[in-house]
KOLROSE-883971 format. One line per field, with one value per residue (C-alpha): residue number from 1; residue in three letters; x, y negated, z negated. Coordinates in steps of 0.5 Angstrom, whole numbers. Example, Ala and Ser with C-alpha at 12.3 -4.5 7.8 and 13.67 -1.06 7.14 Angstrom:
<nufis>
num: c(1 / 2)
residuo: c(ALA / SER)
u: c(25 / 27)
v: c(9 / 2)
w: c(-16 / -14)
</nufis>
This chain:
<nufis>
num: c(1 / 2 / 3 / 4 / 5 / 6 / 7 / 8 / 9 / 10 / 11 / 12 / 13 / 14 / 15 / 16 / 17 / 18 / 19 / 20 / 21 / 22 / 23 / 24 / 25 / 26 / 27 / 28 / 29 / 30 / 31 / 32 / 33 / 34 / 35 / 36 / 37 / 38 / 39 / 40 / 41 / 42 / 43 / 44 / 45 / 46 / 47 / 48 / 49 / 50 / 51 / 52 / 53 / 54 / 55 / 56 / 57 / 58 / 59 / 60 / 61 / 62 / 63 / 64 / 65 / 66 / 67 / 68 / 69 / 70 / 71 / 72 / 73 / 74 / 75 / 76 / 77 / 78 / 79 / 80 / 81 / 82 / 83 / 84 / 85 / 86 / 87 / 88 / 89 / 90 / 91 / 92 / 93 / 94 / 95 / 96 / 97 / 98 / 99 / 100 / 101 / 102 / 103 / 104 / 105 / 106 / 107 / 108 / 109 / 110 / 111 / 112 / 113 / 114 / 115 / 116 / 117 / 118 / 119 / 120 / 121 / 122 / 123 / 124 / 125 / 126 / 127 / 128 / 129 / 130 / 131 / 132 / 133 / 134 / 135 / 136 / 137 / 138 / 139 / 140 / 141 / 142 / 143 / 144 / 145 / 146 / 147 / 148 / 149 / 150 / 151 / 152 / 153 / 154 / 155 / 156 / 157 / 158 / 159 / 160 / 161 / 162 / 163 / 164 / 165 / 166 / 167 / 168 / 169 / 170 / 171 / 172 / 173 / 174 / 175 / 176 / 177 / 178 / 179 / 180 / 181 / 182 / 183 / 184 / 185 / 186 / 187 / 188 / 189 / 190 / 191 / 192 / 193 / 194 / 195 / 196 / 197 / 198 / 199 / 200 / 201 / 202 / 203 / 204 / 205 / 206 / 207 / 208 / 209 / 210 / 211 / 212 / 213 / 214 / 215 / 216 / 217 / 218 / 219 / 220 / 221 / 222 / 223 / 224 / 225 / 226 / 227 / 228 / 229 / 230 / 231 / 232 / 233 / 234 / 235 / 236 / 237 / 238 / 239 / 240 / 241 / 242 / 243 / 244 / 245 / 246 / 247 / 248 / 249 / 250 / 251 / 252 / 253 / 254 / 255 / 256 / 257 / 258 / 259 / 260 / 261 / 262 / 263 / 264 / 265 / 266 / 267 / 268 / 269 / 270 / 271 / 272 / 273 / 274 / 275 / 276 / 277 / 278 / 279 / 280 / 281 / 282 / 283 / 284 / 285 / 286 / 287 / 288 / 289 / 290 / 291 / 292 / 293 / 294 / 295 / 296 / 297 / 298 / 299 / 300 / 301 / 302 / 303 / 304 / 305 / 306 / 307 / 308 / 309 / 310 / 311 / 312 / 313 / 314 / 315 / 316 / 317 / 318 / 319 / 320 / 321 / 322 / 323 / 324 / 325 / 326 / 327 / 328 / 329 / 330 / 331 / 332 / 333 / 334 / 335 / 336 / 337 / 338 / 339 / 340 / 341 / 342 / 343 / 344 / 345 / 346 / 347 / 348 / 349 / 350 / 351 / 352 / 353 / 354 / 355 / 356 / 357 / 358 / 359 / 360 / 361 / 362 / 363 / 364 / 365 / 366 / 367 / 368 / 369 / 370 / 371 / 372 / 373 / 374 / 375 / 376 / 377 / 378 / 379 / 380 / 381 / 382 / 383 / 384 / 385 / 386 / 387 / 388 / 389 / 390 / 391 / 392 / 393 / 394 / 395 / 396 / 397)
residuo: c(MET / THR / ALA / HIS / MET / PRO / LEU / SER / THR / ARG / PRO / PHE / LEU / VAL / ILE / TYR / VAL / ALA / TRP / HIS / PRO / ALA / PHE / GLY / ASP / GLY / GLU / ARG / LEU / ALA / ARG / VAL / LEU / PHE / ASN / HIS / TYR / ARG / ARG / ASN / LEU / CYS / GLU / ASN / VAL / ALA / GLY / GLY / ALA / GLY / LEU / PRO / VAL / VAL / TYR / ARG / SER / THR / PRO / ALA / PRO / SER / SER / THR / THR / PRO / LEU / ASP / VAL / GLU / LEU / ASN / ASP / ALA / GLU / THR / SER / ALA / ILE / VAL / MET / LEU / ILE / ASP / GLU / ASN / TRP / ALA / ASN / ASP / PRO / GLY / TRP / VAL / ALA / TRP / ALA / LYS / ALA / LEU / THR / GLU / ARG / THR / GLU / ALA / ALA / GLY / LEU / SER / ALA / ARG / ALA / PHE / PRO / VAL / ALA / ILE / ASP / ALA / GLY / ALA / THR / ARG / ILE / GLY / ILE / VAL / GLU / GLN / SER / ALA / ARG / TRP / ASP / LYS / TRP / GLY / ALA / VAL / SER / VAL / GLU / GLU / ARG / GLN / GLN / ARG / LEU / ILE / THR / ASN / LEU / THR / TYR / GLN / LEU / CYS / ARG / MET / LEU / ARG / SER / TYR / LEU / GLU / HIS / LEU / LYS / ARG / PRO / ALA / GLU / PRO / ASP / GLU / ALA / LEU / LEU / GLN / TYR / LEU / LYS / LYS / VAL / GLU / ILE / PHE / LEU / SER / HIS / SER / LYS / HIS / ASP / GLY / ASP / GLY / GLU / ARG / ILE / ALA / LYS / LEU / ILE / ARG / ASP / HIS / LEU / TYR / ALA / GLY / ASP / GLY / LEU / GLU / SER / PHE / PHE / ASP / ILE / HIS / ASP / ILE / PRO / ILE / GLY / LEU / PRO / PHE / ASN / LYS / VAL / LEU / LEU / GLN / LYS / VAL / LYS / VAL / SER / ALA / VAL / VAL / ALA / ILE / HIS / THR / ASP / SER / TYR / SER / SER / ARG / GLU / TRP / CYS / ARG / ARG / GLU / ILE / ILE / GLU / ALA / LYS / ARG / TRP / ASN / VAL / PRO / LEU / VAL / VAL / ALA / ASN / CYS / ILE / SER / ASP / LEU / ASP / GLU / ARG / GLY / PHE / PRO / TYR / LEU / GLY / ASN / VAL / PRO / LEU / ILE / ARG / MET / ASP / PRO / ALA / ALA / VAL / ASP / ARG / ILE / ALA / VAL / VAL / VAL / SER / ARG / LEU / LEU / ASP / GLU / VAL / LEU / LYS / HIS / PHE / LEU / TRP / ARG / CYS / TRP / VAL / GLN / LEU / PHE / ASP / GLY / VAL / ALA / GLY / GLU / HIS / VAL / VAL / PHE / LEU / PRO / ARG / PRO / PRO / GLU / LEU / ILE / THR / LEU / ALA / SER / LEU / GLU / GLY / GLU / ALA / GLY / SER / GLU / ALA / THR / LEU / VAL / TYR / PRO / GLU / PRO / PRO / ILE / GLY / ALA / GLU / GLU / GLN / ARG / LEU / PHE / GLU / ILE / ILE / ALA / PRO / LYS / VAL / GLN / LEU / ARG / SER / MET / THR / GLU / TRP / LEU / ALA / GLY / GLU / GLY / LEU)
u: c(32 / 33 / 31 / 37 / 40 / 47 / 52 / 58 / 64 / 69 / 74 / 73 / 80 / 87 / 94 / 98 / 106 / 110 / 118 / 123 / 124 / 132 / 132 / 135 / 131 / 124 / 121 / 124 / 121 / 114 / 114 / 115 / 108 / 105 / 106 / 103 / 97 / 95 / 95 / 98 / 93 / 86 / 85 / 79 / 76 / 76 / 75 / 79 / 86 / 87 / 88 / 89 / 97 / 99 / 105 / 108 / 114 / 115 / 113 / 107 / 109 / 111 / 112 / 118 / 113 / 108 / 101 / 97 / 93 / 85 / 82 / 76 / 77 / 76 / 72 / 79 / 86 / 93 / 99 / 106 / 110 / 119 / 121 / 130 / 135 / 134 / 126 / 129 / 133 / 128 / 123 / 119 / 118 / 117 / 112 / 108 / 109 / 106 / 100 / 99 / 99 / 94 / 89 / 88 / 87 / 82 / 78 / 79 / 79 / 77 / 84 / 90 / 98 / 104 / 111 / 117 / 123 / 129 / 134 / 134 / 132 / 124 / 127 / 129 / 121 / 118 / 115 / 118 / 115 / 109 / 115 / 115 / 123 / 125 / 131 / 132 / 130 / 137 / 141 / 137 / 137 / 132 / 127 / 125 / 125 / 120 / 116 / 116 / 114 / 108 / 106 / 106 / 102 / 97 / 95 / 93 / 90 / 86 / 85 / 82 / 77 / 74 / 74 / 70 / 66 / 62 / 61 / 58 / 53 / 52 / 54 / 51 / 55 / 62 / 65 / 64 / 68 / 73 / 72 / 74 / 79 / 83 / 82 / 88 / 87 / 87 / 90 / 87 / 94 / 90 / 96 / 97 / 100 / 102 / 108 / 114 / 113 / 106 / 107 / 113 / 112 / 106 / 110 / 114 / 110 / 107 / 113 / 114 / 107 / 108 / 115 / 111 / 107 / 101 / 98 / 95 / 95 / 90 / 95 / 89 / 95 / 95 / 88 / 84 / 81 / 81 / 74 / 71 / 69 / 75 / 71 / 66 / 72 / 76 / 71 / 68 / 75 / 75 / 69 / 73 / 78 / 84 / 86 / 94 / 93 / 100 / 99 / 104 / 105 / 99 / 95 / 90 / 89 / 88 / 80 / 81 / 85 / 79 / 74 / 77 / 78 / 70 / 69 / 73 / 70 / 64 / 65 / 68 / 74 / 81 / 85 / 93 / 95 / 102 / 105 / 110 / 111 / 117 / 115 / 108 / 100 / 97 / 91 / 90 / 85 / 79 / 77 / 85 / 84 / 81 / 86 / 93 / 97 / 105 / 111 / 115 / 121 / 118 / 126 / 129 / 122 / 125 / 118 / 115 / 114 / 111 / 106 / 104 / 104 / 100 / 95 / 94 / 94 / 87 / 84 / 85 / 82 / 76 / 75 / 74 / 69 / 66 / 66 / 63 / 58 / 55 / 53 / 47 / 45 / 37 / 36 / 40 / 34 / 33 / 37 / 44 / 49 / 55 / 63 / 69 / 73 / 70 / 65 / 66 / 61 / 63 / 60 / 53 / 53 / 53 / 45 / 40 / 34 / 29 / 31 / 39 / 37 / 36 / 41 / 45 / 52 / 56 / 63 / 70 / 73 / 75 / 69 / 70 / 72 / 67 / 69 / 67 / 61 / 59 / 59 / 55 / 49 / 49 / 48 / 45 / 41 / 37 / 44 / 46 / 53 / 56 / 62 / 60 / 62 / 57 / 52 / 53 / 50 / 44 / 42 / 43 / 47)
v: c(125 / 119 / 112 / 108 / 105 / 98 / 101 / 98 / 95 / 93 / 98 / 100 / 98 / 95 / 96 / 89 / 90 / 84 / 85 / 78 / 80 / 79 / 85 / 92 / 97 / 92 / 96 / 103 / 103 / 100 / 105 / 111 / 107 / 108 / 114 / 116 / 112 / 112 / 120 / 124 / 123 / 119 / 121 / 126 / 122 / 115 / 116 / 116 / 116 / 114 / 108 / 101 / 99 / 92 / 89 / 83 / 81 / 78 / 69 / 68 / 62 / 57 / 59 / 62 / 66 / 71 / 70 / 70 / 75 / 75 / 78 / 78 / 83 / 89 / 90 / 92 / 89 / 90 / 87 / 90 / 84 / 88 / 82 / 82 / 76 / 74 / 73 / 69 / 65 / 62 / 57 / 59 / 65 / 63 / 58 / 64 / 69 / 65 / 62 / 69 / 70 / 65 / 67 / 74 / 72 / 67 / 73 / 77 / 84 / 84 / 84 / 84 / 82 / 89 / 85 / 91 / 88 / 90 / 87 / 82 / 75 / 78 / 74 / 68 / 67 / 68 / 75 / 79 / 80 / 83 / 87 / 94 / 95 / 99 / 95 / 98 / 106 / 109 / 113 / 117 / 118 / 114 / 120 / 120 / 111 / 112 / 118 / 113 / 106 / 111 / 114 / 106 / 103 / 109 / 108 / 101 / 102 / 108 / 102 / 97 / 102 / 103 / 97 / 97 / 103 / 100 / 93 / 97 / 100 / 94 / 88 / 84 / 87 / 84 / 86 / 94 / 92 / 89 / 96 / 101 / 97 / 97 / 104 / 108 / 116 / 121 / 128 / 135 / 140 / 146 / 151 / 158 / 159 / 166 / 165 / 163 / 157 / 155 / 150 / 148 / 145 / 143 / 138 / 136 / 133 / 130 / 127 / 124 / 121 / 119 / 115 / 113 / 109 / 108 / 115 / 117 / 125 / 130 / 135 / 140 / 142 / 134 / 131 / 134 / 130 / 134 / 137 / 138 / 144 / 146 / 149 / 143 / 138 / 142 / 143 / 137 / 133 / 137 / 134 / 128 / 127 / 130 / 137 / 140 / 147 / 150 / 157 / 160 / 169 / 169 / 163 / 167 / 173 / 168 / 166 / 159 / 157 / 161 / 157 / 151 / 152 / 153 / 147 / 144 / 146 / 145 / 138 / 137 / 133 / 132 / 138 / 141 / 147 / 148 / 155 / 156 / 164 / 167 / 175 / 176 / 174 / 182 / 179 / 171 / 167 / 167 / 160 / 156 / 156 / 150 / 145 / 143 / 148 / 146 / 150 / 148 / 152 / 154 / 154 / 147 / 145 / 139 / 137 / 135 / 128 / 132 / 134 / 127 / 124 / 129 / 129 / 122 / 122 / 127 / 121 / 117 / 121 / 122 / 114 / 114 / 118 / 117 / 110 / 113 / 116 / 110 / 107 / 112 / 112 / 112 / 114 / 121 / 125 / 129 / 135 / 132 / 134 / 130 / 134 / 131 / 137 / 143 / 148 / 155 / 160 / 156 / 151 / 154 / 155 / 149 / 148 / 146 / 151 / 152 / 146 / 146 / 153 / 149 / 144 / 141 / 140 / 134 / 135 / 132 / 133 / 138 / 143 / 149 / 155 / 160 / 166 / 161 / 159 / 167 / 167 / 163 / 164 / 171 / 168 / 162 / 162 / 157 / 151 / 148 / 145 / 139 / 135 / 127 / 127 / 132 / 129 / 122 / 124 / 129 / 123 / 118 / 112)
w: c(21 / 15 / 17 / 20 / 16 / 18 / 16 / 14 / 20 / 15 / 14 / 6 / 6 / 10 / 7 / 10 / 10 / 10 / 11 / 13 / 20 / 17 / 12 / 16 / 12 / 12 / 19 / 16 / 10 / 13 / 17 / 11 / 9 / 16 / 18 / 10 / 10 / 17 / 18 / 14 / 9 / 9 / 16 / 14 / 9 / 12 / 19 / 25 / 25 / 16 / 13 / 17 / 16 / 19 / 20 / 18 / 21 / 27 / 27 / 30 / 35 / 33 / 27 / 22 / 19 / 21 / 22 / 16 / 13 / 13 / 7 / 10 / 15 / 10 / 5 / 0 / 2 / 0 / 1 / 0 / 0 / 2 / -2 / -1 / -1 / 6 / 4 / -3 / 0 / 6 / 3 / 9 / 7 / -1 / 1 / 6 / 0 / -6 / -1 / 0 / -8 / -10 / -3 / -6 / -14 / -11 / -8 / -14 / -14 / -7 / -5 / -9 / -8 / -8 / -9 / -8 / -12 / -6 / -10 / -15 / -10 / -12 / -19 / -16 / -14 / -20 / -19 / -21 / -27 / -23 / -17 / -17 / -18 / -13 / -15 / -22 / -20 / -21 / -18 / -14 / -7 / -1 / 1 / -6 / -8 / -2 / -5 / -12 / -10 / -5 / -12 / -14 / -9 / -8 / -15 / -14 / -9 / -13 / -18 / -13 / -9 / -16 / -18 / -10 / -11 / -19 / -14 / -9 / -15 / -19 / -15 / -20 / -25 / -24 / -31 / -29 / -24 / -28 / -32 / -27 / -24 / -32 / -33 / -31 / -27 / -33 / -31 / -34 / -35 / -34 / -36 / -39 / -46 / -45 / -40 / -41 / -37 / -37 / -43 / -42 / -35 / -37 / -42 / -37 / -33 / -39 / -40 / -33 / -33 / -40 / -38 / -31 / -28 / -32 / -32 / -38 / -39 / -42 / -46 / -50 / -54 / -57 / -55 / -58 / -65 / -71 / -72 / -65 / -62 / -57 / -51 / -51 / -52 / -46 / -41 / -42 / -40 / -33 / -31 / -31 / -30 / -24 / -24 / -23 / -24 / -26 / -23 / -27 / -27 / -33 / -30 / -27 / -34 / -38 / -39 / -40 / -34 / -30 / -33 / -32 / -24 / -24 / -28 / -23 / -17 / -19 / -22 / -14 / -17 / -14 / -15 / -14 / -15 / -16 / -14 / -20 / -19 / -21 / -21 / -19 / -20 / -21 / -19 / -16 / -18 / -12 / -13 / -13 / -6 / -2 / -4 / -4 / -6 / -8 / -9 / -15 / -18 / -25 / -27 / -24 / -24 / -20 / -16 / -21 / -17 / -11 / -15 / -18 / -13 / -9 / -14 / -13 / -6 / -7 / -13 / -7 / -2 / -7 / -8 / -1 / 1 / -6 / -3 / 4 / 0 / -3 / 4 / 4 / -2 / -2 / 5 / 7 / 4 / -3 / 1 / 3 / -2 / -1 / -1 / -1 / 1 / 5 / 3 / 0 / -3 / -10 / -8 / -8 / -15 / -16 / -11 / -15 / -16 / -10 / -6 / -7 / -3 / 3 / 3 / 8 / 6 / 8 / 8 / 10 / 19 / 21 / 21 / 17 / 22 / 25 / 20 / 14 / 18 / 18 / 11 / 9 / 13 / 12 / 4 / 3 / 11 / 8 / 7 / 13 / 14 / 18 / 17 / 17 / 24 / 26 / 20 / 22 / 29 / 28 / 24 / 30 / 25)
</nufis>
């Protein structure tokens, strides 16, 4: 039993969504964000029902504007402002937005306002240069716009949590937190060049990233500096990147593709698999499991935005989990190992020596099934598997 420690009673992140009550689509769009962040994405790593999402639209009593946003209710706060003509034409709401923006700026990296320019109204209140330009996203469906908004917002939330994580580690060094906020999310595109699809799809994803939301991709054919060993650079980049595995027909047969996935699993980096099989995979690589799998037709390649968005979801979950784990730094016991995804047999390869053979592996909810538990009992009988809830209950925390 480890020593008891006080756990933070504030959530790591709260998302506020604000819209003018005369904006007819405001509540529907707010509900889209609620459904994504409140349950579907983060419930297993954020605890309970996921990230808190709070609405600000209905005017407060005796007021024409909503309740204020209390920035001290969470470790970090993100305020999404859905600004349309109704908002821009209402002096009270314009003043409310400007005052809130000033407060978030004064709070530093712990609070950020994210304006969304629904139409030209945002251009009249002086914040369009900071906005996500919903009004400029072209002739695409509402669903595609919603996905792009979620991708934009998730990327910014990742930056906030990475900065907050640095603050937890080194509270006396605010410049380091700023540097972490400014860093881009690096993406490694793992693909095979030995069929007609792998390299082509990787280039299309790379082009999408460069044309999109400031994400930095890593693409081995262009980005390995001349003169450096291919194998060392490649495996080093996998350790520090979020990985998209482009699973085409020849992927599992390629040694380097397999090595990249093994390294990604051993280092517990965010990972998604784009299933682009056109015919068959003679021997599916077993370590491509235990992560999100997105089907993408290799000919149409029309779901790149879905792949990228799902990868960013994994990055956000990864940072949420690391924030949780940081609370137990130095008090969890030397044999406790925190994992950002459910354990699998390859996890045992990352445990070191005698201490690893008696480790307690703590992972996000829910607890793994009895059939997987039995495999661990056969192969590593001294290793204990605990979901975070089970571990906290056992430690009395």
